[in-house]
C-alpha positions, 0 to 999 in steps of 0.5 A: 533561945526565948523572947522575953515576956515583955517584948512577946506582948509588944509583938503579940500587940503589933501583929495580933496573934502569937508570934511563929517560932521562927519570928520569935526567934527572929525578934528575939535576935534582931531585937538582942542588944548587939542588933538593937543597941537598946542600952546604948542608943540613947546615948549615941546622939551625942557623937557629931557625925555630920561634916562636908567630907562625910558621904554615908554616916551612922546606919549602914554596914560601913561609913564613907567619907571623902578624902580632900582635894589633893595637891599630889598627883593621883591616878584617878579623875574621880574624887576618891571616897574611902570607907570605915568599919569596926566590929567586935567579936568579943564573945566568940573570940573567948569560946574558940579564939582562931575561929571567933577572931578570924569570923570577926575579920571576915565580916568587917571585910563583907561590911566594906563589900557592901559599900561597893568598896574594896577592902585595902586595910585592917587593924585589931585592937586586942584585950586580954587578961594579965599576961602571966595567966596560961589562959590569957596566953592561950587567948591571945595566941588564938586570936592572933592566930586567927587574924593572921590567917584570915587576913593573910588568906584573903590578901588584906594588909593588917596594918595596925592596931593595939594590944593590952593586957589588964586583969579584968579581961580575964573572963572576957576579952575583947577583939575589936577588928577595923576594915578600911576600903576605897571606892568612889561616887559612881561605884557607891552601894548602901544597904537601901533596898531600891525597887518592889520587883527587883530579885534578892540573890544570895551569894557565897558559901553554902548555909550550914547550921554555925552560928545559930543564935549568934546575935543573941549570944553576943547580948548576954554575960559569958558563963563559966561553961561558955567555952563548951556550951555556946560553941554552936553560936561561933561561926566557922570561917572560910578565908579562901571563900571569902577572898573569891567573894571579894573579887566576885564582889569587885566585878558586880560593882564595876559591871553596875549590877548592884541595886544594894547590898548587905552582908550577912552577919548577926542574925543571918539572911533574916537580918541581912534581908529584912534590914535592907528592905526596911531601910527602903521602906519596903517589904520582901517575899523570901522563899527560904528552900531556896537557899543553897545549903551545905547540911541536909534537912535543915528547917526554916529557923536555921536557914533564917538565923545561921551565921554561916560566914562568906555570904552577901546578899544582892538586890539586882534588877531582873534583867541581871540576874543571869549575868550575876549567876555567870559571875558567881559560877566564874569564881565557884560561888554558889548563888541563889534568887531567893526571893524579890522586894515588895511593897509589902510586909517582910514575908518568908516561906518555907516548902519543907515537902513538894507542894506544903508550902508554909509562911513562917514569916510575915511581919512589917519589916520597920517594926522587926527591925526598929520596933525594940523598945529603948532601955531605961538603966540607972546610973552611977557616976564614976568614982574619983581614985584616991592618990596613993603614990609608990616610992621606986628607985627610977632605975628599977622603974624604968626597967619594970615599965619598959618590960611590961607586956603592954608597953613591950614591943608587939613584934610578935603580933605583927610579924604574923601579919602581912601588912604589905600585901596589896603594895599599899603600905608606906609605914606599917605596924610598929609605928605611931600610926600606919600609912597606906597610899591612896594613889588614886588621889596621890595621898597618904591615909594614916590609921591608928587605932586602940584604946587605953583599958588603964585609962578608962578604968581609972577615969572613963570620961577623961579617958576616953578624951585622952583615947581620941587625943591620943589617936589624933596625936598619932596621925598628926605624928605622921603629918596627916590631919584627922578626917574621920573616925569610927568606935567600938564601945565595949562595956560590961552588963548595962544593967548594973548602975556603976558599969552603965555608968562607966559606958556612959561616961566613955561615949561622953568622953570620946564624943566631945574629944572628937567634936573638939577635934573637928573629927565625925564619928561617922560609924561604929559598934556597941558590943555590952554584956562583956561580963562574966564570973570575974566580973565586968571589963573595963570601959573600953572606947576602941578608936579608929581614926584615920588622917590624910596627908599628901604624898606617903612619905613621913618622918620615921619614929626612931631619932637619927644620928646624922640628922644632928639637931635637938630633941624637943618635948612639945607638951607638959613635962612635969618636971614639978610633983604638982604638975604631973598626975599618974593616974592610969600610968603603967607605972602605977599599974606595975607598983599597985599605986593610984592617983588622978589622970592627968589633965589634957591640954588647953587647945587639943585641936590647935597641938593636932594641927601644928603637930602635923604641920611640923612634922611634915617640915624638911627640918624635922627628922623624926617625931614619936607621940608620948603616951603609953608608959610615959616620956621613959618608953617614947624615949627608949624607942627612938634609941637605935643601934646606931642613934642614942640620946643624951637627954637631961630633965631638971625634975624634982619628981622623977617618977612624974616626969618619966612615967605620967601618961598625959596624951597630945604630947610629942618628941621632935628631932628637928634642925631648926628648933626656933621655928618649932617654937614658934609653931607651938607658941601660944599652943603648947610648952616646948622644952629642949631636952637634949641631943642625939648622939651616935653611940646608940644609948639613952643617957637621960640625966634626971633630977640627981639620978642618971639612967643609961641603956644601950639599944640592945639592952632596951630590945631585951627588956622589950622582948617580954612577949617575944621571949614567952611566946617565941 
């Protein structure tokens, strides 16, 4: 680790002296891109983060939003708060897929704990190189195993997410994990230190040497030898200790013992403790040798910056310290009183030998946390793609797109996750959105998470707008209204103007659509320098969006033969060649074509609101959004062994009608088609596609061609991942 020359000059000017080795390392980590957002913070003001539902916005460990008043019957007397957080563990998951992904889960769960919340649901959005490459499959299997092991052990259900394969992730996969928790006004805790004289108490696992320099490691391109050379920067997780920490935190919060809290993540104890006191405009005095350790002869810098997992830093009133110790002992967790909050500088001392105490850090906490200068980087506007459309037989194209790893079933992934632990999951993985039951308020919380690298690699700004609309459509298809979102903005090396141009575009696009949808972006994470010898990743704006509805029930994705009625498409069909643009589609990815990205609906907010209303109507039997893979994939996904579809598309452009991926569209099986048309009048076109049958076959007449697939054939085509890995 080394502090950049320009940063060192700034630090020397502020301190009036050369920094100590520990100070230099602390500045190097806390001023890294990973912690300070030096290249991205100037852009993030584009996001609208306010709203009457927002209790705690960006800047804390997790955001907090209040659920609206419910017409349902809840079990609690207080208004329910939901916490939302998301983080990336990209570089660690390349170096060590299992531990890198597992500790990503652990970190976002502790972010939830630090707000006084109990974690109730996880999502994971994963991005890898092409599926047919052995290294991609190795990373994929290891990451999924790490997530499932950690999440299952701690008893927090993984209820949704996404998986994408794209050649530009070959040298740098992405692992983005989001967590939702529950709390209320009385339980709410923040990371803002409250009062000089309060004690700083470290609770959890002992500190070792793992994860040293993790923040700086995450702020540089991956080298070709990263899998061996950077392994010490990867943390090692212990989910059983995390489960104990979850339950201990619950007792501490219930008893009102916590004044402020921060989990130990990037930059370890130094990061957590300095940020906590800086938020309160205060300082601290920490005696580093008091930290409980699991390895002998650790020096001050190692204790300060190690990113050992399953640790929390609490601000505790002096009279409550003994009770905190009792609770920690009850849960077999380590507990150290490491110092106290002060009204001075952030000071760390270390006694290596009895009577030989040295001051290793003495800096202004605010300067340490906020003093990093922002980068002023060049921007190249993303280029627009040419139109080069392949000529492919429609039946062959349907088979190819259905069997693509991107649109194929992800059952191999989510069957490894315990998505029902906690008995809140009403709708689990494999649907448009998950729903977890918030019994405290009698409401269902719909959760959708993901991005679309095919979209944002072709059109970063429009693709990002489409991602926001797609996630909102997912929750609306379950009858929920969008409430709030958090984002994980992933990009390559921002010092490259074309890369930074793409990153800037996804920020603008995501911000624009979220504001259009009146969905505040209440928090998030930025991960840059996702660049390797194989090149930069596509700009990837993962969005985790939650919506809310009264009750926990939702229309299914699959059609129901007994319900009868019509199958309607709400949104642009693309019957004529001029209507559909295939840019970003899986169809073009399979057949090496290119095109402009499709235009988005004129009034996306009205579409989402109307879809949620229609989804909750008594006459609605099934709802499924249309996006990845286009209409062909969505129709196939609705078919079961007992229920099929007979549809007709009078299209002069079969490929456009079947495969364009404009979001903001949905398929609706309804017994009251006129009611649906009336609801969407002036909002979106409504087209009758056909009827539901009882033969378990998708029979689609497209122009002068007929495509027929039985449910078993569809399952076989969509089992690409299962067939390869099981």
